[in-house]
C-alpha positions as CSV (number, residue, x, y, z in Angstrom):
1,X,-91.8,46.2,25.3
2,X,-91.5,50.1,25.2
3,X,-88.2,52.3,25.7
4,X,-88.4,54.7,28.4
5,X,-85.8,57.8,28.5
6,X,-84.7,59.2,31.3
7,X,-83.1,62.8,32.1
8,X,-81.0,62.0,35.5
9,X,-79.2,65.3,38.3
10,X,-77.1,63.8,40.4
11,X,-74.6,64.5,42.7
12,X,-72.0,62.5,42.6
13,X,-70.4,63.3,45.8
14,X,-71.2,59.8,47.2
15,X,-70.6,57.5,44.2
16,X,-68.3,56.2,42.0
17,X,-69.1,57.5,39.3
18,X,-72.1,56.5,37.1
19,X,-70.6,52.6,36.2
20,X,-71.3,49.6,39.0
21,X,-68.6,50.3,41.3
22,X,-68.0,46.7,42.6
23,X,-68.7,47.3,46.2
24,X,-69.4,50.8,45.8
25,X,-72.3,52.3,43.9
26,X,-72.3,53.6,41.3
27,X,-75.5,55.8,39.6
28,X,-76.4,53.1,37.4
29,X,-76.7,50.8,40.0
30,X,-79.1,52.3,41.8
31,X,-80.7,53.5,39.2
32,X,-81.1,49.9,38.2
33,X,-82.3,48.9,41.6
34,X,-85.2,51.7,42.4
35,X,-86.5,51.2,38.5
36,X,-86.9,47.0,38.9
37,X,-88.5,47.8,42.2
38,X,-91.2,50.5,40.6
39,X,-92.1,47.8,37.2
40,X,-91.6,44.7,39.1
41,X,-88.9,43.7,36.7
42,X,-85.1,43.2,36.3
43,X,-83.7,46.5,34.4
44,X,-80.7,47.3,33.4
45,X,-80.4,51.1,32.1
46,X,-78.1,52.1,29.1
47,X,-76.3,55.4,30.2
48,X,-75.2,57.9,27.5
49,X,-71.9,59.7,29.6
50,X,-70.2,57.4,32.6
51,X,-68.7,60.4,34.2
52,X,-66.2,60.0,36.5
53,X,-66.3,59.0,40.8
54,X,-67.2,62.2,42.5
55,X,-68.7,64.4,39.1
56,X,-72.0,65.5,39.1
57,X,-75.0,65.9,36.3
58,X,-77.9,67.9,35.8
59,X,-78.8,66.2,32.4
60,X,-77.3,62.6,31.9
61,X,-79.5,60.6,29.5
62,X,-80.4,57.0,29.8
63,X,-82.7,54.4,28.5
64,X,-84.3,51.4,29.9
65,X,-87.3,48.9,28.0
66,X,-90.4,47.4,29.8
67,X,-93.2,46.0,30.1
68,X,-94.7,48.0,32.6
69,X,-98.0,49.9,32.0
70,X,-97.4,53.4,34.2
71,X,-97.3,55.6,31.6
72,X,-93.9,57.6,30.1
73,X,-94.2,60.5,31.2
74,X,-94.9,59.6,35.2
75,X,-91.5,57.7,36.0
76,X,-90.1,60.6,36.8
77,X,-92.5,61.4,39.8
78,X,-93.1,57.5,40.8
79,X,-89.2,57.0,40.9
80,X,-88.7,60.5,42.9
81,X,-90.2,58.9,45.7
82,X,-87.9,56.0,45.7
83,X,-84.5,57.8,45.1
84,X,-82.1,59.2,47.5
85,X,-82.0,62.6,48.1
86,X,-78.9,62.8,45.6
87,X,-80.7,61.4,42.7
88,X,-83.6,63.0,40.9
89,X,-85.0,62.2,37.8
90,X,-85.7,65.6,35.7
91,X,-87.6,64.5,32.9
92,X,-89.0,60.9,31.3
93,X,-90.5,60.3,28.0
94,X,-91.1,57.3,25.6
95,X,-88.8,57.0,22.4
96,X,-88.3,54.3,19.9
97,X,-87.3,51.0,20.9
98,X,-83.9,51.8,18.4
99,X,-82.9,54.5,20.5
100,X,-79.5,53.9,22.0
101,X,-78.1,57.0,23.2
102,X,-74.2,55.6,22.9
103,X,-74.2,54.9,19.3
104,X,-75.7,58.7,18.3
105,X,-73.4,61.9,17.8
106,X,-73.7,64.0,21.3
107,X,-73.2,67.3,22.2
108,X,-71.8,67.1,25.9
109,X,-71.9,70.4,27.6
110,X,-69.6,70.4,31.0
111,X,-69.3,73.3,33.8
112,X,-65.9,73.3,35.7
113,X,-66.5,76.0,38.9
114,X,-64.0,77.5,40.7
115,X,-65.2,79.4,44.4
116,X,-62.1,82.5,43.8
117,X,-62.2,83.8,47.4
118,X,-59.7,84.6,50.1
119,X,-61.6,82.5,52.7
120,X,-63.2,79.4,51.6
121,X,-66.7,79.0,51.9
122,X,-68.1,75.4,53.5
123,X,-71.3,76.3,51.9
124,X,-69.5,76.4,48.1
125,X,-67.3,74.2,49.4
126,X,-69.3,70.8,47.6
127,X,-69.5,72.0,44.6
128,X,-66.4,74.3,43.7
129,X,-62.8,74.4,43.6
130,X,-61.8,76.6,46.0
131,X,-58.7,79.1,45.2
132,X,-57.4,81.7,46.8
133,X,-54.7,83.3,44.6
134,X,-55.8,85.6,41.9
135,X,-56.9,84.7,38.6
136,X,-57.2,86.9,35.2
137,X,-59.7,84.9,33.4
138,X,-58.8,87.1,30.4
139,X,-55.7,85.9,30.0
140,X,-57.6,82.2,30.7
141,X,-60.1,83.5,27.6
142,X,-57.2,83.9,25.3
143,X,-55.5,80.6,26.0
144,X,-59.0,78.6,25.3
145,X,-59.0,79.7,22.2
146,X,-56.4,77.5,20.9
147,X,-58.5,74.8,22.0
148,X,-61.3,74.9,20.0
149,X,-62.0,72.9,17.1
150,X,-60.6,69.1,16.3
151,X,-57.7,68.4,17.8
152,X,-55.0,65.3,19.0
153,X,-55.6,66.0,22.9
154,X,-53.5,63.1,24.5
155,X,-51.3,66.1,26.4
156,X,-54.9,66.2,28.0
157,X,-55.5,63.0,28.9
158,X,-55.1,60.6,32.0
159,X,-52.5,57.8,31.3
160,X,-54.2,55.2,32.8
161,X,-56.8,55.4,30.5
162,X,-58.4,52.9,28.8
163,X,-58.0,54.2,25.8
164,X,-54.7,54.5,26.1
165,X,-54.0,51.0,26.9
166,X,-56.2,49.5,24.3
167,X,-54.1,51.5,21.4
168,X,-50.6,50.1,23.4
169,X,-52.2,46.3,23.4
170,X,-53.6,46.6,19.5
171,X,-50.8,48.9,18.4
172,X,-53.4,51.4,17.3
173,X,-52.8,54.9,16.5
174,X,-53.2,56.8,19.5
175,X,-54.3,60.0,17.4
176,X,-57.2,58.3,15.6
177,X,-58.2,57.5,19.2
178,X,-57.5,60.7,21.3
179,X,-58.8,63.4,19.0
180,X,-62.1,65.5,19.7
181,X,-63.7,68.7,19.0
182,X,-64.4,71.6,20.9
183,X,-66.9,73.6,20.0
184,X,-66.4,76.4,22.1
185,X,-65.1,77.4,25.7
186,X,-67.0,80.0,27.7
187,X,-65.4,81.7,30.4
188,X,-67.4,84.1,33.4
189,X,-67.2,85.1,36.8
190,X,-70.5,85.7,39.2
191,X,-69.3,87.1,41.9
192,X,-66.3,84.8,43.5
193,X,-67.3,81.4,41.4
194,X,-65.5,81.2,38.0
195,X,-67.4,79.2,35.5
196,X,-65.7,77.4,32.6
197,X,-68.7,76.1,30.2
198,X,-67.0,73.3,27.7
199,X,-68.8,72.2,24.7
200,X,-67.9,69.1,22.9
201,X,-68.4,66.0,20.9
202,X,-66.9,64.0,23.9
203,X,-64.4,64.1,26.3
204,X,-61.5,61.6,27.0
205,X,-61.0,60.3,30.5
206,X,-59.7,63.6,33.0
207,X,-59.9,66.0,29.5
208,X,-62.4,68.2,31.5
209,X,-60.4,69.0,34.6
210,X,-57.2,69.1,33.1
211,X,-57.8,71.4,30.8
212,X,-59.2,73.4,33.5
213,X,-56.9,72.7,35.5
214,X,-54.3,74.3,32.7
215,X,-56.5,77.0,32.5
216,X,-56.0,77.9,35.6
217,X,-52.4,77.7,36.0
218,X,-52.8,80.8,33.0
219,X,-55.1,82.3,35.3
220,X,-52.9,82.4,37.8
221,X,-49.9,84.0,35.6
222,X,-47.8,80.7,35.9
223,X,-47.7,80.4,32.2
224,X,-48.1,82.6,29.2
225,X,-51.6,81.7,27.2
226,X,-49.4,81.0,24.2
227,X,-48.1,78.1,26.1
228,X,-51.2,75.9,25.6
229,X,-50.3,75.4,22.4
230,X,-47.0,73.6,23.2
231,X,-48.8,71.4,25.3
232,X,-50.8,70.6,22.7
233,X,-48.2,69.7,20.1
234,X,-45.8,67.6,22.9
235,X,-48.5,65.2,23.3
236,X,-47.2,64.4,26.6
237,X,-49.7,64.8,29.6
238,X,-46.3,66.0,32.0
239,X,-46.5,69.3,30.0
240,X,-50.4,70.2,30.9
241,X,-51.8,71.5,34.3
242,X,-53.4,70.0,37.0
243,X,-56.4,67.8,37.2
244,X,-58.7,69.7,38.8
245,X,-61.2,68.0,41.8
246,X,-63.7,65.8,40.5
247,X,-66.5,68.1,43.1
248,X,-66.4,71.1,40.9
249,X,-67.3,69.5,37.6
250,X,-71.7,69.0,36.4
251,X,-72.3,67.6,33.4
252,X,-75.3,70.0,32.4
253,X,-76.1,68.8,29.1
254,X,-76.3,66.6,26.3
255,X,-77.9,67.4,23.1
256,X,-78.1,64.1,20.3
257,X,-77.2,65.2,16.7
258,X,-79.1,63.2,14.5
């Protein structure tokens, strides 16, 4: 028995996120099916990040156990011959049998893209959210500084999150469940594409998309940059900005902290 780690890129447009979606297939459904076909075994992968419906990835990580004699570095090539065009294995290698990506501390990097142009471009529509209003990224940068560090991000979580439901059912302190640490936020503009790069130790349901929607409202001069402090203090989703569409969001990388 050996454990194989794979690094996966995918266009999330046609999937109900990472997890199995019942009658709607998730990314893990496709991978389980194709790896099982390749190895002749019943395979169930363990993924690191459960990206939402429509979110893309350039580096999600998963592992699976197999008795197959296929060389570990050859799984990427073999699987890519079986996978649909919108999913690809970028890398495969053997790891120790006790390596479980869900139990390790991680540093996750997400990038949200905004197509800031007066005219919509269908060639950019697939992976970026189009905004035709003028956007001041300097104000967004000022506001983003208030988010750096460890905070209670309850204002930036979808109220239907399972975490909040669990807290309510079990009478658990919300703050313990909704506290996360953001290591950095970098915002730049390359021609007409604004990139919002957020690196943290973990993210709540819709957290990145709500943060980006909040920064966008500040960049559109709807709010002052320091208003983000008040949003955080309120600890209430209704005070934060838009939940931006999933199509603009990509899980760029996952790094494990040992």
